[in-house]
ROVOKE-767012 format. One record per residue: residue in three letters; z, y, x of N, C-alpha, C in turn. Coordinates in nm, 2 decimals, decimal comma. Example, Ala and Ser with C-alpha at 12.3 -4.5 7.8 and 13.67 -1.06 7.14 Angstrom:
BEGIN
+------+--------+--------+--------+--------+--------+--------+--------+--------+--------+
| rest |   n.pz |   n.py |   n.px |  ca.pz |  ca.py |  ca.px |   c.pz |   c.py |   c.px |
+------+--------+--------+--------+--------+--------+--------+--------+--------+--------+
|  ala |   0,78 |  -0,57 |   1,32 |   0,78 |  -0,45 |   1,23 |   0,78 |  -0,33 |   1,32 |
|  ser |   0,71 |  -0,22 |   1,28 |   0,71 |  -0,11 |   1,37 |   0,79 |   0,00 |   1,29 |
+------+--------+--------+--------+--------+--------+--------+--------+--------+--------+
! end
This chain:
BEGIN
+------+--------+--------+--------+--------+--------+--------+--------+--------+--------+
| rest |   n.pz |   n.py |   n.px |  ca.pz |  ca.py |  ca.px |   c.pz |   c.py |   c.px |
+------+--------+--------+--------+--------+--------+--------+--------+--------+--------+
|  met |  -0,01 |   2,35 |  -0,18 |  -0,01 |   2,21 |  -0,18 |   0,08 |   2,16 |  -0,30 |
|  lys |   0,02 |   2,07 |  -0,38 |   0,10 |   2,01 |  -0,49 |   0,22 |   1,94 |  -0,45 |
|  lys |   0,33 |   1,95 |  -0,53 |   0,45 |   1,87 |  -0,50 |   0,43 |   1,73 |  -0,55 |
|  leu |   0,41 |   1,64 |  -0,46 |   0,38 |   1,50 |  -0,49 |   0,51 |   1,42 |  -0,51 |
|  asn |   0,59 |   1,46 |  -0,62 |   0,72 |   1,40 |  -0,64 |   0,71 |   1,30 |  -0,76 |
|  lys |   0,83 |   1,25 |  -0,80 |   0,84 |   1,16 |  -0,91 |   0,78 |   1,22 |  -1,04 |
|  glu |   0,80 |   1,34 |  -1,07 |   0,75 |   1,41 |  -1,19 |   0,59 |   1,41 |  -1,18 |
|  phe |   0,54 |   1,44 |  -1,07 |   0,40 |   1,45 |  -1,05 |   0,33 |   1,31 |  -1,08 |
|  trp |   0,39 |   1,20 |  -1,03 |   0,33 |   1,07 |  -1,05 |   0,35 |   1,02 |  -1,19 |
|  glu |   0,47 |   1,05 |  -1,24 |   0,50 |   1,00 |  -1,38 |   0,40 |   1,07 |  -1,48 |
|  his |   0,38 |   1,20 |  -1,45 |   0,28 |   1,28 |  -1,53 |   0,14 |   1,21 |  -1,53 |
|  lys |   0,10 |   1,17 |  -1,41 |  -0,03 |   1,11 |  -1,39 |  -0,04 |   0,98 |  -1,48 |
|  tyr |   0,07 |   0,90 |  -1,47 |   0,07 |   0,77 |  -1,55 |   0,07 |   0,80 |  -1,70 |
|  glu |   0,15 |   0,90 |  -1,74 |   0,16 |   0,93 |  -1,88 |   0,02 |   0,98 |  -1,94 |
|  asn |  -0,05 |   1,05 |  -1,85 |  -0,18 |   1,10 |  -1,90 |  -0,30 |   1,01 |  -1,86 |
|  gly |  -0,27 |   0,89 |  -1,81 |  -0,38 |   0,80 |  -1,77 |  -0,47 |   0,86 |  -1,67 |
|  asp |  -0,42 |   0,95 |  -1,59 |  -0,50 |   1,02 |  -1,48 |  -0,49 |   0,94 |  -1,35 |
|  met |  -0,56 |   0,82 |  -1,35 |  -0,55 |   0,74 |  -1,23 |  -0,69 |   0,70 |  -1,18 |
|  gly |  -0,76 |   0,80 |  -1,14 |  -0,90 |   0,78 |  -1,10 |  -0,91 |   0,68 |  -0,98 |
|  trp |  -0,81 |   0,66 |  -0,90 |  -0,81 |   0,57 |  -0,79 |  -0,80 |   0,43 |  -0,83 |
|  asp |  -0,76 |   0,40 |  -0,96 |  -0,73 |   0,27 |  -1,00 |  -0,87 |   0,20 |  -1,03 |
|  ile |  -0,89 |   0,09 |  -0,96 |  -1,02 |   0,02 |  -0,98 |  -1,02 |  -0,09 |  -1,08 |
|  gly |  -0,90 |  -0,12 |  -1,13 |  -0,88 |  -0,22 |  -1,24 |  -0,86 |  -0,36 |  -1,20 |
|  his |  -0,86 |  -0,38 |  -1,07 |  -0,84 |  -0,52 |  -1,01 |  -0,80 |  -0,51 |  -0,87 |
|  ile |  -0,76 |  -0,62 |  -0,81 |  -0,73 |  -0,62 |  -0,66 |  -0,86 |  -0,59 |  -0,58 |
|  ser |  -0,85 |  -0,51 |  -0,48 |  -0,97 |  -0,48 |  -0,40 |  -1,01 |  -0,60 |  -0,32 |
|  thr |  -1,14 |  -0,61 |  -0,30 |  -1,20 |  -0,73 |  -0,23 |  -1,14 |  -0,75 |  -0,09 |
|  pro |  -1,13 |  -0,65 |  -0,01 |  -1,07 |  -0,67 |   0,13 |  -0,93 |  -0,73 |   0,12 |
|  leu |  -0,84 |  -0,68 |   0,03 |  -0,71 |  -0,74 |   0,02 |  -0,71 |  -0,88 |  -0,04 |
|  lys |  -0,79 |  -0,90 |  -0,14 |  -0,80 |  -1,03 |  -0,19 |  -0,84 |  -1,13 |  -0,09 |
|  asp |  -0,94 |  -1,10 |  -0,01 |  -0,99 |  -1,19 |   0,10 |  -0,88 |  -1,21 |   0,20 |
|  tyr |  -0,81 |  -1,11 |   0,23 |  -0,70 |  -1,13 |   0,33 |  -0,59 |  -1,22 |   0,28 |
|  ile |  -0,55 |  -1,20 |   0,15 |  -0,45 |  -1,28 |   0,09 |  -0,49 |  -1,43 |   0,08 |
|  asp |  -0,62 |  -1,45 |   0,05 |  -0,68 |  -1,58 |   0,04 |  -0,66 |  -1,67 |   0,16 |
|  gln |  -0,65 |  -1,60 |   0,28 |  -0,64 |  -1,68 |   0,40 |  -0,49 |  -1,70 |   0,45 |
|  leu |  -0,40 |  -1,64 |   0,37 |  -0,26 |  -1,66 |   0,41 |  -0,21 |  -1,80 |   0,36 |
|  thr |  -0,14 |  -1,87 |   0,45 |  -0,10 |  -2,01 |   0,41 |   0,05 |  -2,02 |   0,38 |
|  asp |   0,13 |  -1,93 |   0,44 |   0,28 |  -1,93 |   0,42 |   0,32 |  -1,86 |   0,30 |
|  lys |   0,35 |  -1,93 |   0,19 |   0,38 |  -1,87 |   0,06 |   0,52 |  -1,81 |   0,06 |
|  asn |   0,60 |  -1,83 |   0,17 |   0,74 |  -1,78 |   0,18 |   0,74 |  -1,64 |   0,25 |
|  leu |   0,63 |  -1,59 |   0,29 |   0,63 |  -1,46 |   0,35 |   0,71 |  -1,36 |   0,27 |
|  lys |   0,79 |  -1,27 |   0,33 |   0,85 |  -1,16 |   0,27 |   0,76 |  -1,04 |   0,27 |
|  ile |   0,71 |  -1,00 |   0,15 |   0,60 |  -0,91 |   0,14 |   0,65 |  -0,78 |   0,07 |
|  leu |   0,60 |  -0,67 |   0,11 |   0,63 |  -0,54 |   0,04 |   0,50 |  -0,47 |   0,00 |
|  ile |   0,50 |  -0,42 |  -0,12 |   0,38 |  -0,34 |  -0,17 |   0,44 |  -0,21 |  -0,21 |
|  pro |   0,42 |  -0,10 |  -0,12 |   0,47 |   0,03 |  -0,16 |   0,37 |   0,10 |  -0,25 |
|  gly |   0,42 |   0,19 |  -0,34 |   0,34 |   0,26 |  -0,43 |   0,26 |   0,16 |  -0,51 |
|  ala |   0,33 |   0,08 |  -0,59 |   0,27 |  -0,03 |  -0,66 |   0,15 |   0,00 |  -0,75 |
|  gly |   0,16 |   0,12 |  -0,82 |   0,05 |   0,14 |  -0,92 |   0,05 |   0,03 |  -1,02 |
|  asn |  -0,07 |  -0,01 |  -1,06 |  -0,08 |  -0,12 |  -1,16 |  -0,06 |  -0,26 |  -1,10 |
|  ala |  -0,03 |  -0,26 |  -0,97 |   0,02 |  -0,38 |  -0,90 |  -0,08 |  -0,50 |  -0,91 |
|  tyr |  -0,21 |  -0,48 |  -0,89 |  -0,30 |  -0,59 |  -0,89 |  -0,28 |  -0,68 |  -0,78 |
|  glu |  -0,23 |  -0,63 |  -0,66 |  -0,20 |  -0,71 |  -0,55 |  -0,09 |  -0,80 |  -0,58 |
|  leu |   0,02 |  -0,75 |  -0,64 |   0,13 |  -0,83 |  -0,68 |   0,09 |  -0,94 |  -0,78 |
|  ile |   0,02 |  -0,91 |  -0,88 |  -0,03 |  -1,01 |  -0,98 |  -0,10 |  -1,12 |  -0,91 |
|  tyr |  -0,19 |  -1,08 |  -0,82 |  -0,27 |  -1,18 |  -0,74 |  -0,18 |  -1,27 |  -0,66 |
|  leu |  -0,09 |  -1,21 |  -0,59 |   0,00 |  -1,28 |  -0,50 |   0,08 |  -1,38 |  -0,58 |
|  val |   0,14 |  -1,34 |  -0,70 |   0,22 |  -1,43 |  -0,78 |   0,13 |  -1,54 |  -0,83 |
|  glu |   0,00 |  -1,51 |  -0,87 |  -0,09 |  -1,62 |  -0,92 |  -0,11 |  -1,72 |  -0,81 |
|  lys |  -0,11 |  -1,67 |  -0,68 |  -0,14 |  -1,76 |  -0,57 |  -0,01 |  -1,83 |  -0,52 |
|  gly |   0,10 |  -1,81 |  -0,58 |   0,22 |  -1,89 |  -0,55 |   0,32 |  -1,82 |  -0,45 |
|  phe |   0,29 |  -1,69 |  -0,43 |   0,39 |  -1,61 |  -0,34 |   0,50 |  -1,56 |  -0,43 |
|  ser |   0,63 |  -1,58 |  -0,39 |   0,74 |  -1,54 |  -0,48 |   0,83 |  -1,44 |  -0,41 |
|  asn |   0,82 |  -1,42 |  -0,28 |   0,91 |  -1,33 |  -0,21 |   0,85 |  -1,20 |  -0,19 |
|  val |   0,80 |  -1,14 |  -0,30 |   0,72 |  -1,01 |  -0,29 |   0,81 |  -0,90 |  -0,36 |
|  phe |   0,81 |  -0,79 |  -0,29 |   0,89 |  -0,67 |  -0,34 |   0,79 |  -0,56 |  -0,36 |
|  val |   0,82 |  -0,48 |  -0,46 |   0,73 |  -0,37 |  -0,50 |   0,82 |  -0,24 |  -0,51 |
|  ile |   0,78 |  -0,13 |  -0,45 |   0,85 |  -0,01 |  -0,47 |   0,76 |   0,10 |  -0,52 |
|  asp |   0,80 |   0,18 |  -0,62 |   0,73 |   0,29 |  -0,67 |   0,82 |   0,40 |  -0,71 |
|  ile |   0,78 |   0,52 |  -0,69 |   0,86 |   0,64 |  -0,72 |   0,87 |   0,66 |  -0,87 |
|  ala |   0,76 |   0,62 |  -0,94 |   0,75 |   0,64 |  -1,08 |   0,79 |   0,51 |  -1,16 |
|  arg |   0,85 |   0,53 |  -1,28 |   0,90 |   0,42 |  -1,36 |   0,79 |   0,34 |  -1,43 |
|  gln |   0,68 |   0,41 |  -1,47 |   0,58 |   0,34 |  -1,55 |   0,52 |   0,22 |  -1,48 |
|  pro |   0,48 |   0,22 |  -1,35 |   0,42 |   0,10 |  -1,29 |   0,52 |  -0,02 |  -1,30 |
|  leu |   0,65 |   0,01 |  -1,28 |   0,74 |  -0,10 |  -1,28 |   0,76 |  -0,16 |  -1,42 |
|  glu |   0,75 |  -0,07 |  -1,52 |   0,75 |  -0,12 |  -1,67 |   0,63 |  -0,20 |  -1,69 |
|  his |   0,52 |  -0,16 |  -1,64 |   0,39 |  -0,23 |  -1,66 |   0,40 |  -0,37 |  -1,60 |
|  ile |   0,46 |  -0,38 |  -1,48 |   0,47 |  -0,51 |  -1,41 |   0,56 |  -0,60 |  -1,50 |
|  lys |   0,67 |  -0,55 |  -1,55 |   0,76 |  -0,63 |  -1,64 |   0,69 |  -0,69 |  -1,76 |
|  lys |   0,59 |  -0,61 |  -1,81 |   0,52 |  -0,66 |  -1,93 |   0,41 |  -0,76 |  -1,88 |
|  arg |   0,35 |  -0,74 |  -1,77 |   0,25 |  -0,83 |  -1,72 |   0,30 |  -0,96 |  -1,67 |
|  ile |   0,42 |  -0,95 |  -1,60 |   0,48 |  -1,07 |  -1,54 |   0,63 |  -1,07 |  -1,59 |
|  pro |   0,66 |  -1,11 |  -1,71 |   0,79 |  -1,10 |  -1,77 |   0,90 |  -1,17 |  -1,69 |
|  asn |   0,87 |  -1,28 |  -1,62 |   0,97 |  -1,36 |  -1,54 |   0,98 |  -1,31 |  -1,40 |
|  phe |   0,91 |  -1,20 |  -1,36 |   0,92 |  -1,15 |  -1,22 |   1,07 |  -1,10 |  -1,20 |
|  pro |   1,13 |  -1,14 |  -1,08 |   1,27 |  -1,10 |  -1,06 |   1,29 |  -0,95 |  -1,05 |
|  glu |   1,38 |  -0,91 |  -1,14 |   1,41 |  -0,76 |  -1,15 |   1,45 |  -0,70 |  -1,02 |
|  his |   1,52 |  -0,77 |  -0,93 |   1,57 |  -0,71 |  -0,81 |   1,46 |  -0,69 |  -0,71 |
|  gln |   1,34 |  -0,75 |  -0,74 |   1,22 |  -0,73 |  -0,65 |   1,14 |  -0,61 |  -0,69 |
|  leu |   1,17 |  -0,55 |  -0,80 |   1,11 |  -0,43 |  -0,85 |   1,19 |  -0,31 |  -0,82 |
|  leu |   1,15 |  -0,23 |  -0,73 |   1,24 |  -0,12 |  -0,68 |   1,18 |   0,02 |  -0,72 |
|  glu |   1,26 |   0,09 |  -0,79 |   1,22 |   0,23 |  -0,83 |   1,29 |   0,32 |  -0,74 |
|  gly |   1,21 |   0,40 |  -0,67 |   1,27 |   0,50 |  -0,57 |   1,17 |   0,55 |  -0,47 |
|  asn |   1,22 |   0,63 |  -0,38 |   1,14 |   0,69 |  -0,28 |   1,12 |   0,59 |  -0,16 |
|  phe |   1,00 |   0,56 |  -0,13 |   0,97 |   0,46 |  -0,02 |   1,05 |   0,50 |   0,11 |
|  phe |   1,07 |   0,63 |   0,14 |   1,13 |   0,67 |   0,26 |   1,28 |   0,64 |   0,26 |
|  asp |   1,34 |   0,62 |   0,14 |   1,48 |   0,58 |   0,13 |   1,51 |   0,43 |   0,12 |
|  leu |   1,40 |   0,35 |   0,13 |   1,42 |   0,21 |   0,12 |   1,50 |   0,15 |   0,24 |
|  ser |   1,60 |   0,08 |   0,20 |   1,69 |   0,02 |   0,31 |   1,66 |  -0,13 |   0,33 |
|  leu |   1,60 |  -0,20 |   0,24 |   1,56 |  -0,33 |   0,27 |   1,47 |  -0,34 |   0,39 |
|  asn |   1,47 |  -0,44 |   0,47 |   1,38 |  -0,45 |   0,58 |   1,35 |  -0,60 |   0,61 |
|  asn |   1,30 |  -0,62 |   0,73 |   1,26 |  -0,76 |   0,78 |   1,15 |  -0,82 |   0,69 |
|  phe |   1,05 |  -0,74 |   0,66 |   0,93 |  -0,78 |   0,59 |   0,84 |  -0,85 |   0,69 |
|  asp |   0,78 |  -0,96 |   0,65 |   0,67 |  -1,02 |   0,74 |   0,54 |  -0,94 |   0,72 |
|  leu |   0,52 |  -0,89 |   0,60 |   0,39 |  -0,83 |   0,57 |   0,41 |  -0,71 |   0,47 |
|  ile |   0,34 |  -0,60 |   0,50 |   0,34 |  -0,49 |   0,41 |   0,19 |  -0,47 |   0,38 |
|  leu |   0,16 |  -0,46 |   0,25 |   0,02 |  -0,44 |   0,20 |   0,00 |  -0,29 |   0,16 |
|  glu |  -0,10 |  -0,23 |   0,23 |  -0,13 |  -0,09 |   0,20 |  -0,26 |  -0,08 |   0,12 |
|  gln |  -0,24 |  -0,02 |   0,00 |  -0,36 |   0,00 |  -0,09 |  -0,34 |   0,13 |  -0,16 |
|  thr |  -0,40 |   0,24 |  -0,11 |  -0,39 |   0,37 |  -0,17 |  -0,25 |   0,44 |  -0,17 |
|  phe |  -0,16 |   0,39 |  -0,10 |  -0,03 |   0,45 |  -0,09 |  -0,03 |   0,56 |   0,02 |
|  phe |  -0,08 |   0,53 |   0,14 |  -0,09 |   0,62 |   0,25 |  -0,17 |   0,75 |   0,21 |
|  cys |  -0,28 |   0,72 |   0,14 |  -0,37 |   0,84 |   0,10 |  -0,31 |   0,92 |  -0,01 |
|  ala |  -0,21 |   0,87 |  -0,08 |  -0,14 |   0,94 |  -0,19 |  -0,03 |   1,03 |  -0,14 |
|  leu |   0,02 |   1,01 |  -0,02 |   0,13 |   1,09 |   0,04 |   0,08 |   1,22 |   0,09 |
|  asp |   0,16 |   1,32 |   0,09 |   0,13 |   1,45 |   0,15 |   0,10 |   1,42 |   0,30 |
|  pro |  -0,01 |   1,46 |   0,35 |  -0,04 |   1,43 |   0,49 |   0,06 |   1,47 |   0,60 |
|  ser |   0,15 |   1,56 |   0,56 |   0,26 |   1,60 |   0,65 |   0,36 |   1,48 |   0,67 |
|  leu |   0,35 |   1,38 |   0,59 |   0,45 |   1,27 |   0,60 |   0,39 |   1,15 |   0,68 |
|  arg |   0,27 |   1,17 |   0,74 |   0,21 |   1,05 |   0,80 |   0,29 |   0,99 |   0,92 |
|  thr |   0,34 |   1,08 |   1,00 |   0,42 |   1,03 |   1,12 |   0,54 |   0,96 |   1,07 |
|  glu |   0,61 |   1,01 |   0,96 |   0,73 |   0,95 |   0,91 |   0,69 |   0,82 |   0,84 |
|  tyr |   0,57 |   0,81 |   0,78 |   0,52 |   0,68 |   0,72 |   0,51 |   0,57 |   0,83 |
|  val |   0,46 |   0,61 |   0,94 |   0,44 |   0,51 |   1,05 |   0,57 |   0,46 |   1,10 |
|  lys |   0,67 |   0,55 |   1,12 |   0,80 |   0,51 |   1,17 |   0,87 |   0,43 |   1,06 |
|  lys |   0,86 |   0,46 |   0,94 |   0,93 |   0,39 |   0,83 |   0,87 |   0,24 |   0,82 |
|  met |   0,73 |   0,23 |   0,83 |   0,67 |   0,10 |   0,83 |   0,72 |   0,01 |   0,94 |
|  lys |   0,73 |   0,07 |   1,06 |   0,78 |  -0,01 |   1,18 |   0,92 |  -0,05 |   1,15 |
|  gln |   1,01 |   0,04 |   1,09 |   1,15 |   0,00 |   1,06 |   1,16 |  -0,11 |   0,96 |
|  leu |   1,07 |  -0,11 |   0,86 |   1,07 |  -0,21 |   0,75 |   1,02 |  -0,35 |   0,80 |
|  leu |   0,94 |  -0,36 |   0,90 |   0,88 |  -0,48 |   0,94 |   0,97 |  -0,56 |   1,04 |
|  lys |   0,96 |  -0,69 |   1,04 |   1,02 |  -0,77 |   1,15 |   0,93 |  -0,74 |   1,27 |
|  pro |   0,99 |  -0,77 |   1,39 |   0,91 |  -0,77 |   1,51 |   0,78 |  -0,86 |   1,49 |
|  asn |   0,67 |  -0,81 |   1,52 |   0,54 |  -0,89 |   1,50 |   0,50 |  -0,90 |   1,36 |
|  gly |   0,57 |  -0,83 |   1,27 |   0,53 |  -0,82 |   1,13 |   0,40 |  -0,74 |   1,12 |
|  lys |   0,33 |  -0,76 |   1,01 |   0,20 |  -0,70 |   0,99 |   0,20 |  -0,60 |   0,88 |
|  leu |   0,13 |  -0,49 |   0,91 |   0,09 |  -0,38 |   0,81 |  -0,06 |  -0,40 |   0,79 |
|  val |  -0,10 |  -0,43 |   0,67 |  -0,24 |  -0,47 |   0,65 |  -0,29 |  -0,40 |   0,52 |
|  gly |  -0,41 |  -0,35 |   0,53 |  -0,47 |  -0,28 |   0,41 |  -0,59 |  -0,20 |   0,44 |
|  leu |  -0,60 |  -0,09 |   0,36 |  -0,72 |  -0,01 |   0,36 |  -0,67 |   0,14 |   0,38 |
|  leu |  -0,75 |   0,21 |   0,46 |  -0,73 |   0,36 |   0,47 |  -0,86 |   0,42 |   0,44 |
|  phe |  -0,85 |   0,54 |   0,38 |  -0,98 |   0,60 |   0,35 |  -1,04 |   0,67 |   0,47 |
|  asn |  -1,17 |   0,66 |   0,48 |  -1,24 |   0,72 |   0,59 |  -1,34 |   0,83 |   0,54 |
|  phe |  -1,28 |   0,94 |   0,51 |  -1,35 |   1,06 |   0,47 |  -1,27 |   1,18 |   0,51 |
|  pro |  -1,33 |   1,30 |   0,53 |  -1,26 |   1,41 |   0,59 |  -1,13 |   1,45 |   0,51 |
|  leu |  -1,03 |   1,48 |   0,58 |  -0,90 |   1,52 |   0,52 |  -0,92 |   1,66 |   0,46 |
|  thr |  -0,89 |   1,67 |   0,33 |  -0,90 |   1,80 |   0,26 |  -0,76 |   1,82 |   0,20 |
|  glu |  -0,75 |   1,94 |   0,14 |  -0,62 |   1,97 |   0,07 |  -0,64 |   1,94 |  -0,08 |
|  ser |  -0,75 |   1,89 |  -0,12 |  -0,78 |   1,87 |  -0,26 |  -0,72 |   1,73 |  -0,32 |
|  gly |  -0,66 |   1,65 |  -0,23 |  -0,61 |   1,52 |  -0,27 |  -0,48 |   1,54 |  -0,36 |
|  pro |  -0,42 |   1,43 |  -0,40 |  -0,46 |   1,29 |  -0,35 |  -0,58 |   1,24 |  -0,43 |
|  pro |  -0,66 |   1,15 |  -0,37 |  -0,63 |   1,09 |  -0,23 |  -0,67 |   1,18 |  -0,12 |
|  phe |  -0,60 |   1,17 |  -0,01 |  -0,62 |   1,24 |   0,11 |  -0,70 |   1,15 |   0,21 |
|  gly |  -0,79 |   1,20 |   0,28 |  -0,87 |   1,12 |   0,37 |  -0,81 |   1,12 |   0,51 |
|  gly |  -0,90 |   1,08 |   0,60 |  -0,86 |   1,07 |   0,74 |  -0,97 |   1,01 |   0,82 |
|  ser |  -0,95 |   0,99 |   0,95 |  -1,05 |   0,93 |   1,03 |  -1,00 |   0,82 |   1,12 |
|  leu |  -1,09 |   0,73 |   1,17 |  -1,05 |   0,63 |   1,26 |  -0,97 |   0,68 |   1,38 |
|  gly |  -1,02 |   0,79 |   1,44 |  -0,95 |   0,84 |   1,55 |  -0,81 |   0,89 |   1,52 |
|  glu |  -0,79 |   0,95 |   1,41 |  -0,66 |   1,00 |   1,36 |  -0,57 |   0,88 |   1,34 |
|  tyr |  -0,62 |   0,78 |   1,27 |  -0,53 |   0,66 |   1,25 |  -0,50 |   0,59 |   1,38 |
|  met |  -0,59 |   0,58 |   1,47 |  -0,56 |   0,51 |   1,60 |  -0,45 |   0,59 |   1,67 |
|  ser |  -0,46 |   0,72 |   1,68 |  -0,36 |   0,79 |   1,76 |  -0,22 |   0,79 |   1,68 |
|  leu |  -0,23 |   0,79 |   1,55 |  -0,11 |   0,79 |   1,47 |  -0,03 |   0,66 |   1,48 |
|  phe |  -0,10 |   0,55 |   1,48 |  -0,03 |   0,41 |   1,48 |  -0,01 |   0,35 |   1,61 |
|  lys |  -0,08 |   0,38 |   1,72 |  -0,08 |   0,30 |   1,84 |   0,05 |   0,30 |   1,91 |
|  glu |   0,14 |   0,40 |   1,89 |   0,26 |   0,40 |   1,96 |   0,36 |   0,29 |   1,91 |
|  his |   0,35 |   0,26 |   1,78 |   0,45 |   0,17 |   1,72 |   0,38 |   0,03 |   1,68 |
|  phe |   0,25 |   0,02 |   1,69 |   0,18 |  -0,10 |   1,64 |   0,07 |  -0,14 |   1,74 |
|  lys |   0,05 |  -0,27 |   1,74 |  -0,06 |  -0,32 |   1,81 |  -0,18 |  -0,32 |   1,71 |
|  ile |  -0,29 |  -0,25 |   1,75 |  -0,40 |  -0,24 |   1,66 |  -0,48 |  -0,37 |   1,67 |
|  lys |  -0,47 |  -0,46 |   1,58 |  -0,54 |  -0,58 |   1,58 |  -0,68 |  -0,56 |   1,53 |
|  thr |  -0,69 |  -0,49 |   1,41 |  -0,82 |  -0,46 |   1,35 |  -0,81 |  -0,32 |   1,29 |
|  leu |  -0,92 |  -0,24 |   1,31 |  -0,93 |  -0,11 |   1,24 |  -1,08 |  -0,08 |   1,24 |
|  glu |  -1,15 |  -0,12 |   1,13 |  -1,29 |  -0,11 |   1,12 |  -1,34 |  -0,08 |   0,98 |
|  thr |  -1,46 |  -0,03 |   0,97 |  -1,51 |  -0,01 |   0,83 |  -1,51 |  -0,15 |   0,76 |
|  ala |  -1,46 |  -0,14 |   0,64 |  -1,45 |  -0,26 |   0,55 |  -1,59 |  -0,30 |   0,52 |
|  tyr |  -1,62 |  -0,43 |   0,54 |  -1,76 |  -0,48 |   0,51 |  -1,77 |  -0,52 |   0,36 |
|  asn |  -1,65 |  -0,54 |   0,29 |  -1,65 |  -0,59 |   0,16 |  -1,59 |  -0,50 |   0,06 |
|  ser |  -1,60 |  -0,37 |   0,08 |  -1,55 |  -0,27 |  -0,01 |  -1,62 |  -0,28 |  -0,15 |
|  ile |  -1,56 |  -0,23 |  -0,25 |  -1,64 |  -0,22 |  -0,38 |  -1,74 |  -0,11 |  -0,36 |
|  lys |  -1,85 |  -0,11 |  -0,43 |  -1,96 |  -0,02 |  -0,41 |  -1,93 |   0,13 |  -0,40 |
|  pro |  -1,85 |   0,18 |  -0,50 |  -1,82 |   0,32 |  -0,49 |  -1,74 |   0,36 |  -0,36 |
|  arg |  -1,68 |   0,26 |  -0,29 |  -1,60 |   0,30 |  -0,17 |  -1,67 |   0,24 |  -0,05 |
|  ala |  -1,79 |   0,20 |  -0,06 |  -1,86 |   0,14 |   0,06 |  -1,87 |   0,25 |   0,17 |
|  asp |  -1,84 |   0,21 |   0,29 |  -1,84 |   0,30 |   0,41 |  -1,73 |   0,41 |   0,40 |
|  lys |  -1,65 |   0,40 |   0,30 |  -1,54 |   0,51 |   0,30 |  -1,40 |   0,45 |   0,32 |
|  glu |  -1,40 |   0,32 |   0,35 |  -1,27 |   0,25 |   0,37 |  -1,27 |   0,18 |   0,50 |
|  leu |  -1,15 |   0,19 |   0,57 |  -1,13 |   0,12 |   0,69 |  -1,03 |   0,01 |   0,66 |
|  phe |  -1,06 |  -0,12 |   0,70 |  -0,97 |  -0,23 |   0,68 |  -0,89 |  -0,24 |   0,82 |
|  phe |  -0,76 |  -0,26 |   0,80 |  -0,68 |  -0,27 |   0,93 |  -0,58 |  -0,38 |   0,92 |
|  ile |  -0,54 |  -0,43 |   1,04 |  -0,43 |  -0,51 |   1,06 |  -0,36 |  -0,46 |   1,18 |
|  phe |  -0,24 |  -0,41 |   1,16 |  -0,15 |  -0,35 |   1,26 |  -0,03 |  -0,44 |   1,27 |
|  glu |   0,01 |  -0,48 |   1,40 |   0,12 |  -0,56 |   1,42 |   0,23 |  -0,48 |   1,48 |
|  ser |   0,35 |  -0,50 |   1,43 |   0,47 |  -0,42 |   1,48 |   0,50 |  -0,46 |   1,62 |
|  lys |   0,52 |  -0,36 |   1,71 |   0,55 |  -0,39 |   1,85 |   0,70 |  -0,43 |   1,86 |
+------+--------+--------+--------+--------+--------+--------+--------+--------+--------+
! end
């Protein structure tokens, strides 16, 4: 198994090896954000990458958005794209070491699938810890067989259901109807609410 550490991810950015990057916000997340009305929500985006979700949120008037990434390059990219974005909301470090909490919403877009699958239970517990009671974890999970050739690593509806149900109310977990064409029928859109 590859060591998916800071050096691994920084090497990916340095070499432009970001096959998962679709170049814009994904339609399911865009549509979800479009129906949010409270612009004061405290939002976290883990594993920011090129931060299309952050850019879209800022354009829509959300300002209480935090981003964490283990690699430096994505955060530098954000500073160039959004020069006036508050520095203290750009967090460089390991998601599992994050001490901020009380988030209303955490957006999941290719972060879960980029983690070593052995960290999935820890991911669920950390997400619960970061959210307010009744806070929401919303996003996309890949729906294809789990292999060792990732990232991205796959998974199944059944696996996700058993993984999350102890700590979250499963509000929605279904095949995304509005995925981009290359990901059609390979993504599950979910809304999980912290118990």
